[in-house]
N, C-alpha and C positions, 0 to 999 in steps of 0.2 A: 403627496401620495393619494391613492384612491380613497374617497370618503367612506365607501363601504368597508374597506380594509381597516381604516382607522376606527370606525364604529365597532367592528368586531374586536379589535385589540382593547379598546376602552372597556367593553363589556367583560372581557376576559381578565384584564389586569386590575380594574377598579382603582384603588388609591395609588397604585404604582404606574398608572398610565402616563402621568406627567413625567415621571423619571424615564420611562421608555422614550417619550418624545424628546426629552433632553439629551438622550444618548446620541441622537442624530447631529448634535452640535459638537460631538467629540470624535476623535479619530477612531477608526475601526481597529479592533484588536488584531494583531499579527503575531504569529508564533512560529516556533520551530521545534522539532524533536531531534535529539541527539541519537544517532544510530548505534546501539550497543553492539551490533555485529562488528563495528569497526573502531569504536573508541569508548572510553569510560564516560559516565554521565557527569562530567565536570563542566562548569560554565566556561564558555569561550569568550575571551575579551573581544569586544566590539560586535558580538553577535547575540549573546544571551543577555537578556534583562533579568527580570525576576522570575522565579519558578512558577510554572503553571500548576494549578491544582487538579488538572484533568487527566494527566498522564505521567507516569513515573519518569519518563525521559523528556517531558515537555517543558518548554521555556517560552516566556514572552520575548519577542524579538526586540533587540536594541533599536530604537527609532531611527538611528542614523545609518543602519546597516542596509546595503543593497545586496540582499542575501543571495540572489541568483547569480552574482558574479564572484562570489567567494570561492576560493579553492576548497573549502570545507563542503560546500554544496556540490560543486562539480565532481568531487571525489567520493561523494556519497556518504559523508560523515554526518551530515545533517539533512533534514527534510523540512521545508516550509509547510506549515499547516495551521489553519485557524485554530486557536486553542481549544474551543469547546468541541470541535469535530473529533478530537482524539478520545473523547469520553466513551464513544460507542465500543471501541476495541478494549478499553480499560474495563468496561462492563462485562466483556466476555470472560475475563479472568483466565486467560490462556496459560497453558503449561507446555514446556518443550516436549516434543514427541507427539503432540496431538495432530489429527487430521482436520484441517480447517478449510472451509469454502468461503470466499468473498464473492457473492453472487452478482453484485453490481459494482464492479471494482474500479473503473477509471475515475480519476486519473492515477490513482494508486496510493493516495494518502493513507487510507486504512489498510490496504494490502501490505504496504511496506511496514506499517506498525505491527501488523500480525506477524510478518516474517521476522521482525526483530524479537517479538515475544517468543517465537518458536526456537530461536537460536540455532537455526540450521538442523533441527531435529524434527521428525515428523514430516508433514506435507502440507503445503498451501496450494490450493487451486484458485486462481483469480480469473474471473470471467467478466467480459465486457461485450455487450451486444452490438455496439457501434464500432465498425472497423477502424475509423480514424482515431477514436478514443482508445481502442485496444492498442494501437501503435504507441500512444503516449504512455499507457500503462506499462508496456514492455520496457520502454526507455527508463521509466522511474524504478521499476523492479531491478533492472540491470545495474543502475547506478547505486541502488541500495546494497547490492551484492548478495542477495539471498541465493543460496545454493540448493534450495528444496522447493522451488515454486514452478508450477505449471500455469501458463497463461493460455486461455481459450477465448474464442470470439463466437458466442452462441446465445440463443434465447435461454432464459431460465428454464423453460420446459425441456429443452434439449439437454441441458446440464442435468436436470433431475432424472431424465431417462437413463443417462450414462452412469450416474452415481447414486443409485437408490440406497438409502440408509447407510451411507458410507462415511459420513463425517461426524467427528466428536462435537464440532461447533460450526455453525453457519452464521455468517453476517449478511443481513439483507438491508443495506443502506440504500433505500429505494429512491428513485427519481421523485422529486417533489416540487411544490410551487415556490420554494426557495425564499420564504419570508425572512429566514435568518440571514439572507445575503443582502438585504436591502441597504444596509449601511455602507456596503462597499461595491455594490453592483447596480447601477441605475437601470440596466436592462431588465433585471429581475423585477424592479418596481414597475417598469413600463408594461411588462407582460402579465402582471397580476390581474386576475378576475375571479369572481366567485365560481364561474364555470370551469376555469382552469383548476381551481382547488378540487372541485368535484371530480373532474377527469383524472387528476393525479391520484385521488383517493381510490378510485376504481382500479386504476392500473396497479397501484401498490397492493391491493387485495389479491390480484392475480399473481403477482410476483411472490407474495408471501405463501400462497397456496403451493406454488412450485417449490419454494424453499423447504417446505415441510417434508417433502419426499426424500430430501438429501440428508436429513438428520437421523442418526442411528438412535435406537431406543436408549434412553438415559442421557441423550445428548442435549445440547442447548442451541437455541435460535435467538439471535439478537436482532431486533428491528430498530432502525434509526432513520431519522429525516433531519433536514436542516430547515424546517418550517415550524410555524406556530399554530396552524389551523387545527382545531379539534377533530375535524373530519379525517384529516390525514394522520392524526396521532392517536389520541385516546379512543376515539370512536372506531378506528381501524383495529385497535387492540381488542376491544370488546367484541366486535363482529368476528374477528379472527378466532378468538377463543370459543365462540359459539359454533363456528364451522368446524373447529378442530378440537374436540374434547380430549384428544390424546395429548394435548399440550396444556400446561398450566403456567400462569405468570408467577414469577418469583422475584424477590428483592434483588436489587443490583448490589453486588458485593464490593462497593467502592463509594467513597464520598464524592459529591459533586452535584451542583444544580439544586433543584427543588422538586417536590412531588408534583405529579401531573394535576390537571385541573378537574378531572373526574374522579369520583370515589366509587369503589366497589367494582365487582365483575372483573378484577384483575388490573384495572387501570390505576389503582392506588399504588402500585409498585413502579409505575413509570416515572421518568425524570425529565424535567425541562431545564434548559439553560437559556437565559435572556442576556442582552447586553448588560443589564444591571448585575448579573452574576459573574461577569468576567469573560464572557465569550459572545460571539456574534449571534449564536442561536442554534440549539440542537435539541432533539427529542430522542429518548432511548427507552426501549422496553426489552425485557429478557424473559424467555420462555424455556421450559424444560419439557422434553418429550417423555411420556410415560414408558415404563418397561425397564427391566434390568439392563445395565450396560452390556451390550451384546459383544460377542467375539468379533474382532475386526474382520470385515469382509476383504477378500483378496480379489484382485483383478489380474487378468493375464498380463504378462510382460511383453514389451516390444522386442522384436527379434533384431538383435544387433548384428551387423557384419563384424568379422574379426577386427580387432584393434590393430592397425598397421604398426609395423616395427618402428617406423619413424615417429609415430605418436608416443609410443612407449618410451623411446629414447629421449624425446624432448621432455616429457613429463618427469622422468627420473632425474634428468639433468637440471631442470629449471625450477621444480617445485619442491618445497621442503616437506609437504605432505600431499598425499594423493587423494583424488576424489574416490569415495567408496564405490561409485557406480559409473560406468562409461557406456555410451551408446553411439554407434557409428552407422551412418546412413548416407549413401551417395557421396562419400569422401568428406562428409561433415561430421565433426566429433563433438559430442556433448558429455558433460560430467555433472554429477549431482550427489547429494547425500541421501537421496531416497531412490528406491528402485524405479526403473523406467516403465511405469505402468502404461497400458494402452488407454487411449481416450476415444474409443470407437464412437463414431457418429458426431464427433465434435471437430470444429476447425481449430487445430492446434497452432498457436502462434509461437510458443517457445516452451520447451521441456527442460527446465532447470537451467544449466549454464552452457552457453555456446563456448566451447574451448578453442576451436579453430577448425581448419580444413586442410586437406591435402591438395596441393597445387603443383602439378608437374612433378610428382614424385617426392615433394618435400612438404613438411608440415609448417603451416603459418598460423600462429596463435591469434586469437581474437581479442579485441579490446575488452570484451566481456570477461575474459579470463583475468585481466588486470583489475577489473572492477569487483570481482567476486571476493566476498569476505572470507572465503575458504582458501584463497590463493595467497601464499607467501612465497615470493620468488627468491631464488638463491642469489640473484644479482640485481642490484638496483643502482640507479644514478640519481642523486639528489640535485634538484634544480633550485636556483634562486627564484624568487617570484617573477622577476623580469624574464628569466630564461623560460619559466613556465608559460608566461604569456606568449613568448615567441614560439614555444612548442605548440600552443593552442592555435597558432596561425599556420602551422604545418611546416615550420622551418626546421632545418637541421641544427643540431646543437653541438658546439665544441665540447668534447669530453674525452681527453686522452686516457688511454688505459683500459677502456671498456670494449670488449669484443663479444659479439654474439647478442642474442636476445637478452634484454634487460627491462626491468620495471623502471618507469620514470616516476620519481616521487617529488612532492613539494610539501614542505613542512612535515616531512615524514609520512605523508599519505600517498598511497599508490594512485597515480593519475592516468596511467596509460602504458604503452609499450614503445620501445625503440630498439633498433639494432645497431650495435656499435662495430666500427672497423678498427678500433684502436686509437682513432683520432676524433671522429665525429659520431654523433648518433643520428641514424636515419630515422625520420619521423614516421610513426605508424598510428598517430592519432586519427580517428575516423574523420573523413572529409566532411561528413554531415554535421559534425560538432565543432568544426574549426571556426575561429573568428574570421569574419569576412570583411 
């Protein structure tokens, strides 16, 4: 590693520096969160190791588990996340019904955790500035099954202009120099320089300034990074509070990590997590905006086309409960648990749940409908794990007795859609997700 970096860490850690160096001789921490939108927080054999201290639904990953190929992951029942990275959302202390913004959201680890905490109540807006990463964010949100999430692809400044003082809580998990990734990402080590640290700190300051405009009076702002540099962490906190006297730092209402390395001026409330603390590395600060909790601002609603009779018939026949809100545009149908507010001036990637579309006068449901945690279909076909792998390859499945649209399940988990003719199930698993 870079000698300048090592000297900085030795100065910061003192007697613990040798323990930090020793951590590079040990495997990096790997973890998962269990998705409470889809299952209870009980350990899963072969997936869950010991409990993580950083999130209510967090677990260290069983070392033998290839998590990305498990049905639990593919069906959205778990999400792989480095354990300490979950502490930022824990520090937000979210409650169902809140309006929340994740300003720098891709790939979606923290957005999915926020959605889980909201329990399909309230609203989550997840923003990502880079289009390719926004596509990954969308995929992860859809697998999670959140029914109250808007995904946009914009700069923080554009988001702030559209949602002034709109959110109860805002997360700013800012791009950083990634020093907390060094144990598992050689590229992060290779790209490190003092100049890169300074550049990240300046960029983070600008993003934080945009984030302030989105927080309503009385609301909270949480700032986090996965790096160790003081410039990007405590010094950014101190300079932020000087620029924004309407915010005050406050203690984080959760246990985890250790106090930051600077004392006073608000930095004493920050938390750090090192490999010696059970995670790869994270920094978290929490701020409160002054003022009484304001009445919720309202935004205009999107103008929906009438819901076609084919859609109403399908939903009544195939869903045990209906989405509280529907939106129809150009024969595409969306559902959600929050009103379909406008996002004027923003590049909208997805507004809540894509239910399906009208094709040649008939309704065809979307894979997202099967993935939604709100969806409980009236008909299902349980597959063996071998049949499930065949389904993932796009094959038809022998299934006597099932006619019409059905949820495909494996180990009791909704995995996708199929259409039966009484003998076989015609495969409707998305081609983009199929095993090649």
